[in-house]
C-alpha positions in Angstrom: 37.1 3.2 24.5 39.3 3.0 21.0 39.7 6.4 19.0 39.6 6.4 15.7 43.0 7.3 13.8 43.4 10.5 12.7 43.4 8.9 8.9 40.1 7.2 9.3 37.6 8.7 7.8 33.8 8.7 9.1 30.9 8.7 7.0 28.1 10.3 8.4 24.4 9.9 6.2 21.7 12.7 7.8 18.0 12.5 6.4 17.5 16.7 5.3 14.3 16.8 6.8 15.0 15.0 10.2 17.8 16.7 10.8 16.8 20.2 9.7 12.8 20.5 9.4 11.4 22.5 6.1 9.9 25.0 8.6 13.5 26.0 9.6 15.4 25.3 6.8 17.6 28.6 6.7 20.6 29.8 5.1 22.7 29.6 8.4 21.4 26.0 9.1 23.3 24.8 5.8 26.1 27.0 6.3 26.3 24.2 9.9 26.1 21.3 7.1 28.9 23.1 4.4 31.1 23.5 7.5 30.3 20.1 9.2 31.4 18.9 5.7 34.8 20.5 6.1 35.7 18.9 8.4 38.8 16.3 8.3 38.2 13.4 7.7 34.3 13.7 7.6 32.2 12.3 4.2 28.8 13.8 4.4 25.7 12.1 3.1 22.6 14.0 3.1 19.5 12.0 2.2 16.1 13.8 1.2 12.7 13.5 -0.3 13.1 16.1 -2.6 14.0 15.9 -6.3 17.3 16.1 -7.8 16.4 19.8 -9.2 15.3 21.4 -5.4 18.6 19.2 -4.1 20.4 20.6 -6.8 19.1 24.4 -5.8 19.1 23.8 -2.0 23.2 22.6 -2.0 23.8 24.5 -5.1 26.8 22.4 -6.2 28.7 22.0 -3.2 31.2 19.5 -3.7 32.2 18.6 -0.5 28.8 17.0 0.5 27.4 13.4 -1.2 23.7 14.0 -2.0 20.7 11.6 -2.2 17.7 12.5 -3.8 14.0 11.3 -4.1 14.6 9.1 -0.9 17.8 7.7 -2.6 16.1 6.6 -5.7 18.8 9.0 -6.9 22.6 9.8 -6.1 25.4 12.1 -6.5 28.8 12.3 -4.9 30.7 15.0 -3.8 32.5 16.8 -6.8 30.3 15.3 -9.3 27.9 16.9 -11.6 25.5 14.3 -13.0 22.7 12.6 -11.0 22.7 8.2 -11.1 19.8 6.3 -10.9 20.1 3.6 -8.2 19.3 1.3 -10.6 21.7 2.0 -12.9 24.3 1.4 -10.4 22.9 -2.3 -9.2 23.1 -5.8 -11.2 19.7 -7.7 -10.6 21.6 -11.0 -11.2 20.7 -12.1 -8.3 17.1 -11.8 -8.6 16.7 -15.9 -10.2 18.7 -17.1 -7.6 17.3 -15.7 -4.7 14.1 -16.3 -6.4 14.6 -20.1 -6.7 15.7 -20.6 -3.1 12.8 -18.9 -1.7 10.7 -20.9 -3.7 12.8 -23.9 -2.6 12.1 -23.1 0.9 8.3 -21.7 0.7 7.0 -25.3 -0.7 
């Protein structure tokens, strides 16, 4: 089995609702996520259906966790203060070309 080198970062995505259901979402359980995000070479991304405001309140500015709110429509990278809409970070320049290809194959 191949072992990752110590320099390699591991990107870990967690669905908040699937990992820690709301019924057991406690400060103790969140502390486990904070400790996990503090591990060397771990880049933790938490995805949730919660709003940006709810995520900010829940994670209280933890600098080591990348946050994705409203099922990924908004994201905030670790250490950043500003939420970004996914549509602001993406170009739709590919749509016209893709539409031409789909029309070509659908006729």
